[in-house]
C-alpha positions in Angstrom: 13.8 30.6 4.5 11.7 27.6 3.4 12.2 26.2 -0.1 9.6 24.7 -2.4 9.8 20.9 -2.7 11.0 19.5 -6.0 8.3 17.0 -6.9 9.8 16.0 -10.2 11.3 12.5 -10.5 15.1 12.4 -10.2 17.3 10.4 -12.6 17.9 7.8 -9.9 14.1 7.5 -9.3 13.5 7.0 -13.0 16.2 4.4 -13.2 14.6 2.6 -10.2 11.2 2.8 -11.9 12.7 1.3 -15.1 14.3 -1.6 -13.2 11.1 -2.4 -11.3 8.9 -2.2 -14.3 11.2 -4.5 -16.3 11.1 -7.1 -13.5 7.3 -6.9 -13.2 6.9 -7.2 -17.0 8.9 -10.4 -16.9 7.4 -12.0 -13.8 4.0 -10.3 -13.1 2.0 -10.3 -16.3 -1.8 -9.9 -16.1 -2.4 -13.6 -17.0 -0.1 -14.8 -14.2 -1.8 -12.6 -11.6 -5.3 -13.7 -12.8 -4.2 -17.3 -12.5 -2.6 -16.8 -9.1 -5.6 -15.2 -7.4 -7.7 -18.2 -8.2 -5.4 -20.4 -6.1 -5.0 -20.9 -2.3 -1.7 -19.1 -2.5 -2.4 -15.6 -3.9 1.0 -14.2 -2.7 3.8 -14.5 -5.3 6.7 -15.5 -3.2 9.1 -15.8 -6.1 8.4 -12.3 -7.2 8.8 -11.1 -3.6 12.2 -12.7 -3.4 13.3 -11.0 -6.6 12.0 -7.6 -5.4 13.1 -7.9 -1.8 16.3 -9.9 -1.8 17.7 -9.6 -5.3 16.9 -5.9 -5.8 17.0 -5.0 -2.1 13.8 -3.0 -2.2 12.5 -4.3 1.1 15.1 -2.2 2.9 14.6 1.1 1.0 13.4 2.9 4.2 15.9 1.3 6.5 19.2 3.1 7.3 22.4 1.5 6.1 23.6 0.9 9.6 20.7 -1.4 10.1 21.2 -3.3 6.9 19.0 -1.3 4.6 19.4 0.9 1.5 19.2 4.2 3.3 16.8 5.6 0.7 13.7 7.7 1.3 9.9 7.6 1.0 10.3 9.1 -2.5 12.0 6.0 -3.8 9.6 3.7 -2.0 6.8 5.7 -3.6 8.2 4.9 -7.1 8.3 1.2 -6.3 4.7 1.3 -5.1 3.6 3.1 -8.3 5.0 0.2 -10.4 3.5 -2.4 -8.0 0.1 -0.6 -8.4 0.4 -0.6 -12.2 0.8 -4.4 -12.1 -1.5 -5.1 -9.1 1.4 -7.2 -7.9 0.4 -9.7 -5.2 3.3 -9.0 -2.8 3.4 -7.7 0.8 5.5 -4.6 0.0 3.2 -2.0 1.5 2.5 -4.0 4.6 6.0 -5.2 5.3 8.5 -2.9 3.6 6.5 0.3 4.6 4.1 -0.2 7.4 5.8 -2.8 9.6 9.2 -1.2 8.8 8.0 2.2 9.9 6.6 0.8 13.1 10.1 -0.7 13.9 11.8 2.6 13.0 9.6 4.2 15.6 10.9 1.7 18.3 14.3 2.1 19.9 15.1 -1.3 21.5 17.7 -3.9 20.4 14.9 -6.3 19.6 13.4 -3.8 17.2 16.7 -3.1 15.5 17.4 -6.8 15.0 14.0 -7.4 13.5 14.4 -4.3 11.3 17.5 -5.7 9.8 15.7 -9.0 9.1 12.8 -7.2 7.3 15.3 -5.1 5.3 16.9 -8.3 4.0 13.6 -9.4 2.6 13.9 -12.9 4.1 11.4 -12.0 6.8 7.9 -10.6 6.1 6.4 -8.5 8.9 2.8 -7.3 9.3 1.3 -4.8 11.7 -1.6 -6.7 13.4 -4.3 -4.1 12.8 -7.3 -4.1 10.5 -6.6 -2.9 6.9 -9.1 -0.1 7.6 -7.2 1.2 10.6 -6.6 4.9 10.5 -4.0 6.9 12.4 -5.4 8.2 15.7 -8.2 5.6 16.0 -8.4 2.7 18.5 -8.0 -0.8 17.0 -7.4 -4.3 18.0 -8.4 -6.2 21.1 -5.2 -7.9 22.1 -4.0 -7.9 25.8 -0.5 -8.6 27.1 0.2 -10.2 30.5 3.6 -11.5 31.5 4.8 -11.4 27.9 1.9 -13.5 26.6 -0.6 -12.1 24.2 -4.3 -12.9 24.0 -6.9 -11.6 21.6 -8.0 -11.5 18.0 -7.6 -9.0 15.2 -9.6 -9.3 12.0 -9.0 -8.1 8.4 -5.2 -8.0 8.7 -3.7 -7.5 5.3 -1.1 -10.0 4.1 -1.3 -11.9 7.4 -1.0 -15.2 5.4 2.4 -14.2 4.1 3.7 -12.9 7.4 6.6 -14.5 9.3 6.2 -12.1 12.3 3.3 -10.0 13.6 3.9 -6.6 15.2 1.1 -6.5 17.8 0.0 -3.2 19.5 -1.4 -3.5 23.0 -1.9 -1.2 26.0 1.3 -2.6 27.4 3.4 -1.8 24.3 4.2 -3.1 20.9 5.2 -6.8 20.7 6.7 -9.0 18.0 5.1 -12.5 17.7 6.4 -15.1 15.4 3.7 -16.5 13.0 4.7 -20.0 13.8 4.7 -19.6 17.6 2.4 -21.7 19.8 -0.9 -19.9 20.4 -1.0 -18.1 17.0 -3.5 -19.0 14.4 -4.3 -17.3 11.0 -7.7 -17.8 9.4 -8.1 -16.6 5.9 -11.1 -14.3 5.4 -13.1 -13.5 2.3 -11.3 -10.7 0.6 -12.7 -8.4 -2.1 -9.2 -7.9 -3.4 -7.5 -11.2 -3.7 -4.1 -9.6 -4.6 -4.0 -8.3 -1.0 -5.8 -11.0 1.0 -7.1 -10.5 4.5 -7.0 -12.9 7.5 -8.1 -13.0 11.1 -5.2 -13.5 13.5 -5.8 -15.0 17.0 -3.4 -15.0 19.8 -4.0 -17.5 22.6 -1.3 -17.0 25.1 1.3 -16.5 22.4 4.8 -15.5 23.5 5.7 -11.9 22.5 8.9 -9.9 22.5 8.6 -6.3 23.6 9.7 -3.8 21.0 8.6 -0.6 22.8 6.6 0.3 25.9 4.4 2.8 24.1 2.9 1.4 21.0 0.9 4.5 20.0 3.7 6.6 18.5 5.2 3.7 16.5 1.8 2.7 15.2 0.8 6.2 14.3 4.0 6.7 12.4 3.5 3.4 10.6 -0.1 4.1 9.6 0.7 7.7 8.4 3.5 6.5 6.2 1.3 3.7 4.9 -1.5 6.1 4.0 0.9 8.5 2.4 2.6 5.9 0.2 -0.7 4.1 -0.6 -1.5 7.1 -2.7 1.5 6.2 -5.0 0.0 2.7 -5.4 -3.3 4.4 -6.3 -1.5 6.6 -8.8 0.0 3.5 -10.5 -3.5 2.0 -10.7 -5.0 5.1 -12.3 -2.1 5.6 -14.7 -2.4 2.0 -16.0 -6.1 2.3 -16.3 -5.9 5.5 -18.3 -3.1 4.3 -20.6 -4.9 1.0 -21.3 -8.3 2.6 -21.9 -6.8 5.2 -24.3 -5.1 2.4 -26.2 -8.2 0.3 -26.4 -10.4 3.2 -27.6 -7.9 3.9 -30.3 -8.1 0.3 -31.6 -11.8 -0.5 -31.1 -13.9 0.6 -34.1 -17.6 1.3 -34.3 -19.4 2.8 -37.3 -16.0 2.5 -39.2 -14.2 4.8 -36.8 -12.2 4.4 -33.5 -14.5 4.8 -30.5 -11.9 7.1 -29.0 -12.8 9.7 -31.7 -16.3 10.2 -30.3 -16.6 13.5 -28.6 -18.3 12.2 -25.4 -15.5 9.7 -24.9 -12.8 12.3 -25.5 -14.3 14.4 -22.7 -14.4 11.5 -20.3 -10.8 10.5 -21.0 -9.6 14.1 -20.8 -11.3 14.5 -17.4 -9.6 11.2 -16.3 -6.2 12.4 -17.5 -6.6 15.6 -15.5 -7.5 13.6 -12.4 -4.4 11.4 -12.9 -2.2 14.5 -13.2 -3.6 15.8 -9.9 -3.2 12.4 -8.3 0.5 12.4 -9.3 0.9 15.9 -7.7 -0.6 14.9 -4.3 1.2 11.6 -4.3 4.6 13.2 -4.9 3.9 15.8 -2.4 3.0 13.3 0.3 6.0 11.1 -0.5 8.3 14.2 -0.4 6.7 15.4 2.9 7.3 12.0 4.5 10.9 11.9 3.2 11.7 15.4 4.6 9.6 15.0 7.8 8.2 18.5 7.3 5.8 20.3 9.6 3.0 19.8 7.1 3.4 16.1 6.6 0.1 15.2 8.3 -1.7 17.7 6.0 0.0 16.4 2.9 -1.0 12.8 3.7 -4.6 13.8 4.5 -4.9 15.8 1.3 -3.4 13.1 -0.8 -5.7 10.3 0.5 -8.8 12.4 0.5 -8.2 13.1 -3.3 -6.6 9.9 -4.6 -8.9 7.2 -3.2 -12.1 8.4 -5.1 -10.1 9.0 -8.3 -8.7 5.5 -8.4 -12.2 4.0 -8.0 -13.7 6.3 -10.6 -10.8 5.5 -13.0 -11.5 1.8 -12.6 -15.2 2.3 -13.2 -14.6 4.4 -16.3 -12.1 1.9 -17.7 -14.6 -0.9 -17.1 -17.3 0.9 -19.0 -15.2 2.2 -21.8 -13.8 -1.2 -22.5 -17.4 -2.3 -23.3 -18.2 -6.0 -23.2 -14.6 -7.3 -22.9 -14.1 -5.2 -19.8 -16.8 -7.3 -18.0 -15.1 -10.6 -18.7 -13.1 -12.5 -16.1 -10.2 -12.9 -18.5 -9.6 -9.2 -18.7 -7.5 -7.8 -15.8 -9.6 -4.7 -15.3 -11.6 -6.3 -12.5 -8.3 -6.8 -10.6 -7.8 -3.0 -10.7 -11.3 -2.2 -9.7 -11.1 -4.5 -6.7 -7.7 -3.1 -5.6 -9.0 0.5 -6.1 -12.1 -0.3 -4.0 -10.1 -2.0 -1.3 -7.6 0.8 -1.2 -10.4 3.3 -0.8 -11.1 2.0 2.7 -7.5 1.0 3.6 -5.8 3.1 6.3 -8.8 5.4 6.6 -11.5 6.4 4.1 -11.4 9.6 2.1 -14.1 10.9 4.5 -11.9 10.1 7.5 -8.9 11.9 5.9 -11.1 14.9 5.2 -12.1 15.0 8.8 -8.5 14.9 9.8 -7.6 17.6 7.4 -10.4 19.8 8.8 -9.0 19.4 12.3 -5.4 20.1 11.2 -6.5 23.2 9.3 -8.9 24.3 12.1 -11.9 24.1 9.8 -14.1 21.9 11.9 -17.8 21.8 11.2 -19.9 24.1 13.5 
């Protein structure tokens, strides 16, 4: 007999949230993020070291026998919620989730060794696919011959921070060191500077084979990434709602708080409802990934189809309801808008996930 999932946060998950939020409050304030994205080094390596090495969060999804924490996707989802609230410029989603899941889908000694290295946080891994790559779609144009890789992949998220690339080819999944001969990383213009993109070129670069069949490992990685990206989007929307409510209570017009105007109350109430629904689908997706249930694909597709448009709408509403100050570069709302827009096309658009959901539920268009 099946049991209903418990989507409430456990005491351990709330304690984890508190620890991560405290760290981000001390080391990832809005002013610091704004200043960092204006530099040539948008990644916050000191913050990553605190999160990954000091707190051990890079290895949450890695079993203890491979040097990780042996936690589940539910705990990783809590971390991503808090990182989303802070628009933290760290490669957690790309390394601790997507790259890690790809390695968990490989069963070679090389994959296990690299998995332990990623779990320690001292190595950052990135799956060499475009940020927009969706599970089940073809991507990349890298060929492998005699252990040497040739080709180019564009729009790879966090490629500039990567120590190793996991490169899918028709011959299998390979690991390529970022410093290896024949590897070049060229920064690309990124709408969201807190998660920068780059083009990665392989010109006869030496690769280490992780698995002969890249497709299952990549599919597993992209599904987990899409499912946990919803928690990041939840963190974004929750911060935007909280901050907008606070501002409308303090901002006065006609000798009264603007939040007391009926039309604004309705807009904030609608946004609150959408945040609550986003939390429900995010928790359901994280729990489905943690338990590896039969409906995991459906849970992920539903979550992404719902959450991506909500995050964008929340950012747009927050920008408008903050009035003139929301349009300034000094206010962090534009960081949230850019992250929300970038997330809306990451790992498959809402439309792509609706198509997948229709196929899974056998509701294809005539």
